[in-house]
mmCIF file of the C-alpha atoms, coordinates in Angstrom:
data_MODEL
# 
_entry.id   MODEL 
# 
loop_
_atom_site.group_PDB 
_atom_site.id 
_atom_site.type_symbol 
_atom_site.label_atom_id 
_atom_site.label_alt_id 
_atom_site.label_comp_id 
_atom_site.label_asym_id 
_atom_site.label_entity_id 
_atom_site.label_seq_id 
_atom_site.pdbx_PDB_ins_code 
_atom_site.Cartn_x 
_atom_site.Cartn_y 
_atom_site.Cartn_z 
_atom_site.occupancy 
_atom_site.B_iso_or_equiv 
_atom_site.pdbx_formal_charge 
_atom_site.auth_seq_id 
_atom_site.auth_comp_id 
_atom_site.auth_asym_id 
_atom_site.auth_atom_id 
_atom_site.pdbx_PDB_model_num 
ATOM 1  C CA . MET A 1 1  ? -12.061 184.563 41.006 1.00 0.00 ? 1  MET A CA 1 
ATOM 2  C CA . GLU A 1 2  ? -13.346 180.571 41.715 1.00 0.00 ? 2  GLU A CA 1 
ATOM 3  C CA . VAL A 1 3  ? -11.485 177.668 43.770 1.00 0.00 ? 3  VAL A CA 1 
ATOM 4  C CA . GLU A 1 4  ? -12.444 174.408 44.014 1.00 0.00 ? 4  GLU A CA 1 
ATOM 5  C CA . VAL A 1 5  ? -11.611 172.815 46.827 1.00 0.00 ? 5  VAL A CA 1 
ATOM 6  C CA . THR A 1 6  ? -10.955 168.918 47.037 1.00 0.00 ? 6  THR A CA 1 
ATOM 7  C CA . THR A 1 7  ? -11.091 167.046 50.664 1.00 0.00 ? 7  THR A CA 1 
ATOM 8  C CA . LYS A 1 8  ? -9.273  164.365 51.622 1.00 0.00 ? 8  LYS A CA 1 
ATOM 9  C CA . SER A 1 9  ? -12.555 162.078 50.726 1.00 0.00 ? 9  SER A CA 1 
ATOM 10 C CA . ASN A 1 10 ? -12.541 163.744 46.993 1.00 0.00 ? 10 ASN A CA 1 
ATOM 11 C CA . THR A 1 11 ? -15.462 165.750 47.755 1.00 0.00 ? 11 THR A CA 1 
ATOM 12 C CA . LYS A 1 12 ? -15.385 168.719 45.013 1.00 0.00 ? 12 LYS A CA 1 
ATOM 13 C CA . THR A 1 13 ? -16.592 172.372 46.375 1.00 0.00 ? 13 THR A CA 1 
ATOM 14 C CA . SER A 1 14 ? -16.492 175.483 44.166 1.00 0.00 ? 14 SER A CA 1 
ATOM 15 C CA . TYR A 1 15 ? -16.017 179.053 46.185 1.00 0.00 ? 15 TYR A CA 1 
ATOM 16 C CA . LEU A 1 16 ? -15.922 182.676 44.517 1.00 0.00 ? 16 LEU A CA 1 
ATOM 17 C CA . LEU A 1 17 ? -13.505 184.330 46.371 1.00 0.00 ? 17 LEU A CA 1 
ATOM 18 C CA . ASP A 1 18 ? -12.571 188.318 45.498 1.00 0.00 ? 18 ASP A CA 1 
ATOM 19 C CA . PRO A 1 19 ? -9.074  187.943 44.083 1.00 0.00 ? 19 PRO A CA 1 
ATOM 20 C CA . LYS A 1 20 ? -7.924  191.229 46.969 1.00 0.00 ? 20 LYS A CA 1 
ATOM 21 C CA . THR A 1 21 ? -8.786  188.601 49.108 1.00 0.00 ? 21 THR A CA 1 
ATOM 22 C CA . PRO A 1 22 ? -4.980  188.449 51.529 1.00 0.00 ? 22 PRO A CA 1 
ATOM 23 C CA . VAL A 1 23 ? -3.734  185.019 51.820 1.00 0.00 ? 23 VAL A CA 1 
ATOM 24 C CA . TYR A 1 24 ? -1.432  184.927 55.293 1.00 0.00 ? 24 TYR A CA 1 
ATOM 25 C CA . CYS A 1 25 ? 1.139   182.511 55.352 1.00 0.00 ? 25 CYS A CA 1 
ATOM 26 C CA . ASP A 1 26 ? 4.386   181.923 56.720 1.00 0.00 ? 26 ASP A CA 1 
ATOM 27 C CA . ALA A 1 27 ? 7.317   181.568 53.983 1.00 0.00 ? 27 ALA A CA 1 
ATOM 28 C CA . ILE A 1 28 ? 10.077  179.731 54.872 1.00 0.00 ? 28 ILE A CA 1 
ATOM 29 C CA . ASP A 1 29 ? 13.484  180.885 53.732 1.00 0.00 ? 29 ASP A CA 1 
ATOM 30 C CA . SER A 1 30 ? 16.871  180.481 54.928 1.00 0.00 ? 30 SER A CA 1 
ATOM 31 C CA . ALA A 1 31 ? 16.161  182.923 57.668 1.00 0.00 ? 31 ALA A CA 1 
ATOM 32 C CA . GLY A 1 32 ? 13.740  180.795 58.919 1.00 0.00 ? 32 GLY A CA 1 
ATOM 33 C CA . PRO A 1 33 ? 9.837   181.275 58.810 1.00 0.00 ? 33 PRO A CA 1 
ATOM 34 C CA . GLN A 1 34 ? 8.286   185.150 57.888 1.00 0.00 ? 34 GLN A CA 1 
ATOM 35 C CA . GLU A 1 35 ? 5.079   186.109 58.000 1.00 0.00 ? 35 GLU A CA 1 
ATOM 36 C CA . LYS A 1 36 ? 4.119   187.384 54.580 1.00 0.00 ? 36 LYS A CA 1 
ATOM 37 C CA . THR A 1 37 ? 0.319   188.615 53.200 1.00 0.00 ? 37 THR A CA 1 
ATOM 38 C CA . VAL A 1 38 ? -0.052  187.958 49.575 1.00 0.00 ? 38 VAL A CA 1 
ATOM 39 C CA . PRO A 1 39 ? -2.931  189.088 47.480 1.00 0.00 ? 39 PRO A CA 1 
ATOM 40 C CA . LEU A 1 40 ? -4.883  185.491 46.396 1.00 0.00 ? 40 LEU A CA 1 
ATOM 41 C CA . SER A 1 41 ? -4.670  187.134 42.757 1.00 0.00 ? 41 SER A CA 1 
ATOM 42 C CA . ALA A 1 42 ? -0.903  186.714 42.726 1.00 0.00 ? 42 ALA A CA 1 
ATOM 43 C CA . VAL A 1 43 ? -0.936  183.215 43.378 1.00 0.00 ? 43 VAL A CA 1 
ATOM 44 C CA . ASN A 1 44 ? -1.035  180.514 40.611 1.00 0.00 ? 44 ASN A CA 1 
ATOM 45 C CA . THR A 1 45 ? -1.472  177.462 42.328 1.00 0.00 ? 45 THR A CA 1 
ATOM 46 C CA . LEU A 1 46 ? -2.194  176.708 46.525 1.00 0.00 ? 46 LEU A CA 1 
ATOM 47 C CA . THR A 1 47 ? -1.277  174.375 48.551 1.00 0.00 ? 47 THR A CA 1 
ATOM 48 C CA . ILE A 1 48 ? -2.868  173.967 51.646 1.00 0.00 ? 48 ILE A CA 1 
ATOM 49 C CA . GLU A 1 49 ? -1.671  171.067 54.007 1.00 0.00 ? 49 GLU A CA 1 
ATOM 50 C CA . ALA A 1 50 ? -2.002  172.400 57.254 1.00 0.00 ? 50 ALA A CA 1 
ATOM 51 C CA . TRP A 1 51 ? -4.650  175.345 58.623 1.00 0.00 ? 51 TRP A CA 1 
ATOM 52 C CA . THR A 1 52 ? -6.403  177.122 61.712 1.00 0.00 ? 52 THR A CA 1 
ATOM 53 C CA . PHE A 1 53 ? -9.342  178.816 62.100 1.00 0.00 ? 53 PHE A CA 1 
ATOM 54 C CA . ARG A 1 54 ? -8.927  182.762 62.285 1.00 0.00 ? 54 ARG A CA 1 
ATOM 55 C CA . ASP A 1 55 ? -10.979 184.324 64.932 1.00 0.00 ? 55 ASP A CA 1 
ATOM 56 C CA . THR A 1 56 ? -11.282 188.324 64.349 1.00 0.00 ? 56 THR A CA 1 
ATOM 57 C CA . SER A 1 57 ? -13.651 189.001 67.594 1.00 0.00 ? 57 SER A CA 1 
ATOM 58 C CA . LYS A 1 58 ? -11.257 188.257 69.564 1.00 0.00 ? 58 LYS A CA 1 
ATOM 59 C CA . ASP A 1 59 ? -7.808  189.987 67.837 1.00 0.00 ? 59 ASP A CA 1 
ATOM 60 C CA . LYS A 1 60 ? -7.966  191.719 65.205 1.00 0.00 ? 60 LYS A CA 1 
ATOM 61 C CA . ASP A 1 61 ? -4.435  191.521 64.309 1.00 0.00 ? 61 ASP A CA 1 
ATOM 62 C CA . LYS A 1 62 ? -3.771  187.476 64.972 1.00 0.00 ? 62 LYS A CA 1 
ATOM 63 C CA . LYS A 1 63 ? -3.029  185.925 61.931 1.00 0.00 ? 63 LYS A CA 1 
ATOM 64 C CA . CYS A 1 64 ? -3.670  182.332 60.854 1.00 0.00 ? 64 CYS A CA 1 
ATOM 65 C CA . SER A 1 65 ? -0.585  180.774 61.845 1.00 0.00 ? 65 SER A CA 1 
ATOM 66 C CA . PRO A 1 66 ? 0.064   177.991 61.264 1.00 0.00 ? 66 PRO A CA 1 
ATOM 67 C CA . CYS A 1 67 ? -0.413  177.503 56.833 1.00 0.00 ? 67 CYS A CA 1 
ATOM 68 C CA . ASP A 1 68 ? 1.567   176.764 54.361 1.00 0.00 ? 68 ASP A CA 1 
ATOM 69 C CA . ALA A 1 69 ? 0.929   178.709 51.421 1.00 0.00 ? 69 ALA A CA 1 
ATOM 70 C CA . LYS A 1 70 ? 3.025   177.685 48.204 1.00 0.00 ? 70 LYS A CA 1 
ATOM 71 C CA . LYS A 1 71 ? 3.001   180.983 45.592 1.00 0.00 ? 71 LYS A CA 1 
ATOM 72 C CA . ASP A 1 72 ? 4.549   179.325 41.919 1.00 0.00 ? 72 ASP A CA 1 
# 
């Protein structure tokens, strides 16, 4: 799957990602934020407004937070 990234300075870069790549995010509903894992292939449009680095060397179960992924 090709993913095109556009930075705030309008620089565009394309990346090839495995469609099974998981997207870790917080879904927000009436109960509040709920941690979700969504396969990239299930996402039509993904807008990331904030992100953090996921350091897998320190904690194998740690997921990136906060992240704002929207699934259409």
